[in-house]
C-alpha positions in Angstrom: 20.9 -11.4 34.2 19.6 -12.0 30.5 16.0 -13.2 29.6 15.8 -15.3 26.5 12.5 -12.8 24.9 12.1 -14.0 21.9 14.0 -13.4 19.3 16.2 -10.9 21.8 18.3 -11.4 24.4 17.2 -8.6 26.8 18.6 -7.1 29.9 15.8 -7.0 33.3 16.4 -5.4 36.4 14.6 -4.7 39.7 15.1 -1.9 42.0 17.7 -1.3 44.6 19.0 -4.4 45.3 16.1 -5.8 44.0 15.0 -9.0 42.0 12.0 -8.5 38.7 9.6 -11.4 39.0 6.9 -12.7 36.7 4.8 -10.2 38.5 1.2 -10.4 39.6 -2.5 -11.1 36.6 -2.9 -7.4 37.8 0.7 -6.6 37.8 1.8 -3.6 39.4 3.4 -0.6 37.8 7.1 -1.0 37.7 9.2 -2.0 39.8 8.5 -1.5 43.6 11.2 -1.1 46.2 11.4 -5.1 46.8 11.9 -5.8 42.9 9.3 -7.1 41.6 7.8 -5.3 38.4 4.5 -5.5 37.2 3.7 -8.8 35.0 0.0 -9.0 32.5 -0.2 -5.3 33.2 2.5 -3.8 34.7 5.2 -0.9 33.7 8.4 -1.1 33.5 11.2 -2.8 35.9 13.5 -0.3 37.1 16.6 -0.2 37.2 18.8 -1.5 39.8 18.5 -5.2 40.0 18.7 -9.1 39.0 16.0 -11.0 36.9 15.2 -14.2 38.2 16.4 -17.2 36.2 14.4 -19.4 33.9 11.9 -16.2 33.2 10.5 -17.2 28.8 9.6 -14.0 27.6 8.6 -15.1 23.9 7.3 -12.8 21.3 4.1 -11.7 20.2 2.3 -13.6 18.0 2.4 -12.5 13.7 -0.7 -10.9 13.0 -3.3 -12.9 11.0 -4.1 -12.1 6.6 -0.9 -11.0 5.8 -1.7 -6.6 6.4 2.5 -7.1 6.8 5.1 -9.0 5.6 8.4 -8.4 6.5 10.7 -9.4 4.1 12.6 -12.7 4.7 16.3 -11.7 4.4 15.2 -9.6 8.2 12.9 -12.9 9.2 16.3 -14.8 11.0 16.8 -11.7 13.5 13.8 -9.8 14.0 10.1 -10.8 15.1 6.8 -8.5 14.8 3.2 -7.6 16.5 0.6 -5.8 16.1 -1.0 -4.0 19.0 -3.4 -2.8 17.5 -5.8 0.0 18.0 -4.3 2.3 20.7 -8.3 2.7 22.7 -9.1 6.6 23.2 -7.0 7.8 20.7 -9.3 9.2 17.5 -7.4 7.9 14.1 -5.1 8.9 12.2 -2.4 8.1 13.8 0.7 10.2 13.8 4.3 10.1 16.1 4.7 8.8 19.6 7.0 8.9 22.1 8.8 7.2 25.4 9.4 9.9 28.2 13.5 8.9 29.5 12.1 9.2 32.7 8.4 7.4 31.9 8.6 4.2 30.5 6.1 3.1 31.7 3.2 5.7 29.2 3.9 6.4 25.7 2.2 9.9 24.3 0.6 9.5 20.7 -0.7 11.8 18.4 -4.0 11.5 17.7 -6.2 12.8 14.7 -3.4 13.8 12.7 -3.2 16.4 10.3 -5.7 17.6 11.5 -7.0 21.5 13.3 -7.5 19.1 15.6 -5.4 17.3 16.4 -4.2 16.5 20.0 -1.2 14.5 21.6 -2.4 11.8 24.4 -0.9 10.0 26.5 -1.9 5.8 27.7 0.0 3.8 29.9 1.4 0.6 28.9 1.5 -3.3 29.3 4.8 -4.8 29.1 6.4 -8.3 29.8 8.7 -9.5 32.4 11.0 -9.0 29.5 10.1 -5.2 29.1 9.1 -5.5 25.9 5.6 -3.6 25.6 2.7 -6.1 25.2 -0.4 -3.7 24.8 -2.0 -0.6 26.1 -4.0 -0.1 30.6 -7.3 2.1 30.3 -8.1 5.0 27.5 -5.6 6.9 26.4 -6.5 10.8 27.6 -5.5 14.1 26.6 -2.4 16.6 26.6 -2.1 18.2 25.2 -4.1 20.2 21.6 -1.3 20.6 18.6 -2.6 21.1 15.8 -1.6 19.2 12.9 0.6 17.2 14.6 2.3 14.4 12.5 4.6 11.5 12.2 7.6 11.8 14.6 8.0 13.8 17.9 11.1 14.6 19.6 11.8 14.3 23.6 14.2 17.3 23.9 16.0 17.7 27.7 14.0 19.7 29.7 11.1 18.2 29.2 10.3 19.6 26.0 8.8 17.7 22.1 9.6 19.2 19.5 7.1 18.5 16.1 6.1 19.0 12.8 2.7 19.8 11.6 1.7 18.2 8.0 -0.4 20.1 5.3 1.0 22.8 6.5 4.2 22.9 6.9 4.4 24.1 10.3 7.6 23.7 12.9 6.5 23.0 16.8 8.0 23.4 20.2 5.5 22.4 23.2 6.0 22.1 26.3 5.6 19.2 29.0 3.8 20.6 31.6 2.1 22.9 29.0 -1.6 22.1 26.9 -0.8 24.1 23.3 2.3 24.8 22.0 5.1 27.5 23.1 6.1 28.8 19.6 5.2 27.3 15.8 6.7 28.6 12.9 5.8 28.1 8.7 9.1 26.6 8.0 8.9 27.8 3.8 9.5 31.6 6.2 12.4 29.9 6.8 13.6 28.8 3.8 11.9 25.2 3.0 10.6 23.8 -0.6 8.9 21.4 -1.5 6.5 19.2 0.5 5.2 19.9 4.1 7.6 18.0 6.9 5.9 15.2 8.0 9.0 13.3 9.0 11.9 14.4 11.7 14.5 12.9 12.9 18.0 13.7 15.1 21.2 12.7 13.8 22.9 10.0 16.0 26.1 10.1 17.9 27.6 7.7 16.6 28.3 10.1 12.6 29.9 13.2 12.2 27.0 14.7 12.7 25.2 14.4 16.0 22.8 16.6 17.1 21.9 17.5 13.8 18.0 17.7 13.3 16.9 16.7 9.7 13.1 16.4 7.9 11.4 15.0 4.8 8.2 16.4 3.5 5.0 14.2 2.2 5.0 13.4 -0.6 7.4 14.5 -2.3 10.5 12.8 -0.5 12.8 16.3 -0.1 15.1 15.9 2.7 16.6 18.9 3.9 18.6 19.6 7.5 16.5 21.9 10.1 19.0 24.0 11.6 18.0 25.3 15.2 19.2 27.4 18.1 18.6 26.9 21.4 18.2 29.0 24.6 17.4 28.2 28.5 15.0 25.7 26.8 12.4 27.6 24.0 14.5 26.9 20.6 13.9 28.3 17.5 14.6 27.7 13.5 17.1 29.7 11.9 16.7 27.4 8.7 16.2 25.3 6.4 18.8 23.8 4.2 17.6 21.5 1.1 20.7 18.8 1.0 20.1 17.4 -2.2 18.5 14.2 -1.4 15.8 12.9 -2.2 13.4 9.5 -1.1 10.8 8.0 -3.5 8.2 5.7 -1.8 6.0 8.6 -0.3 8.2 9.3 2.7 6.6 10.2 6.0 8.2 8.7 10.1 12.1 7.9 10.1 14.6 6.9 12.9 18.1 6.3 12.5 18.3 2.7 13.6 20.5 2.2 17.0 24.1 1.4 16.3 24.5 -2.6 17.0 21.9 -4.3 15.1 21.7 -7.2 13.9 22.1 -7.0 9.4 22.8 -2.9 10.0 27.0 -3.1 9.0 26.6 0.8 8.6 24.1 3.7 10.4 20.7 3.5 8.6 18.0 4.7 8.9 14.0 2.3 9.0 11.2 4.9 6.8 8.2 4.8 6.5 6.8 4.8 2.8 3.3 5.1 2.9 2.9 5.5 -0.6 3.5 2.2 -1.8 2.6 0.4 1.1 6.8 -0.9 1.8 8.8 -0.3 4.8 12.6 0.3 4.0 16.2 1.1 5.2 18.6 3.2 4.2 21.7 3.6 4.8 23.8 6.8 5.7 26.5 8.8 5.5 28.6 10.6 7.8 26.2 13.9 8.2 22.7 12.2 8.7 21.7 11.9 5.5 20.0 9.3 3.2 22.2 7.4 0.2 19.0 5.9 -1.7 20.8 3.5 -3.7 21.2 1.1 -1.0 17.6 0.8 -0.2 16.4 -2.8 0.6 12.8 -3.3 1.9 12.1 -4.1 5.7 8.4 -4.9 5.0 7.6 -5.6 1.1 3.8 -5.2 2.5 2.6 -3.7 5.2 -0.7 -1.4 6.1 0.1 2.7 5.6 3.2 3.0 7.6 3.2 6.6 9.1 4.7 7.0 12.4 8.6 6.0 13.6 10.3 5.4 16.9 12.8 3.4 18.8 11.3 2.8 22.5 14.1 3.3 25.0 13.4 0.6 27.6 14.3 -2.1 25.1 15.0 -0.6 21.6 11.5 -2.5 20.1 10.3 -0.4 17.5 6.6 1.3 16.7 5.1 2.0 13.7 1.6 3.7 13.8 -0.6 2.9 11.2 -2.0 6.9 9.0 -4.6 5.2 6.9 -7.4 8.3 6.6 -11.2 8.1 5.6 -12.3 7.1 9.2 -10.3 4.2 9.6 -9.5 2.0 12.3 -5.9 2.8 13.3 -3.6 0.0 15.7 0.2 -0.1 16.1 2.4 -2.4 15.2 5.7 -3.6 16.7 9.0 -5.1 15.9 11.9 -6.5 18.2 15.3 -7.3 17.5 17.0 -4.2 17.9 19.9 -3.0 19.9 18.4 0.1 22.5 18.3 3.5 21.1 21.3 6.0 22.6 20.4 8.5 25.4 18.5 11.9 24.7 22.0 14.7 23.9 21.6 17.6 25.4 
């Protein structure tokens, strides 16, 4: 069944044959055997059941003060809100990810681009429609990840891949380990120009599905990252300059889920840190941007950096990177379709 969730219609399911309810004020951590989904502080409903009719989940209020301004051309289909700082995570913020098998916690990079960079874990609060509305408790550090940056890629087999800025590093972290399995200097594999911050994987609907792309800051050079894998252990075979350069000081990016409103052609959404804007850019079948197609989605945004589509609802998370000891924050954009499952 569909629930009216702000600008979207979002499917909500309970467990077993149960029902996804609004939950109590305390909420429960996800659906139970009776199919009750957490409310104000609960987790994401589990798959398998149906939703109560008549529930309405309005969008969160937009931030006051004009810190972020969406271009009016997108306002009919998308809404956004500020979730705020993440308790227990030191700034600057980097990338984030929600694991496919755990929709109730966010993994997020703290002290991004610092030697003391680390990965943190915090419980999520979701409403009855499954949208993230805030945090529960305080984050805990789960791994030391020096220089961790703008995008975190979950890989099959229980690991993350991420870049390290400004040291041109690339690492693999097993999720049950406290330190990276390995780290390599991408300059030794052929990367030219600025250290990479943004990292993404080409989605299934493009000809280059499964390939990897990185983008440097501040020069905006877009590279193909050639990886191999053996028994869950990845290796970097080479880095190839695609000849594409993005402007605006690009940070994190993500491929827009296919079928999303106002995206008739495959595109990425891009955090343009240097100019405090967020743009969307069409891509070719190789997953490489076509800079001449750039459109503004946010005409003003406070130092956007991390960029991620969460798997439960397709909501988009932006993480700020203000620096200078300033508090960083997480913004959420509702209205997108869900991203695809992990590519094996």
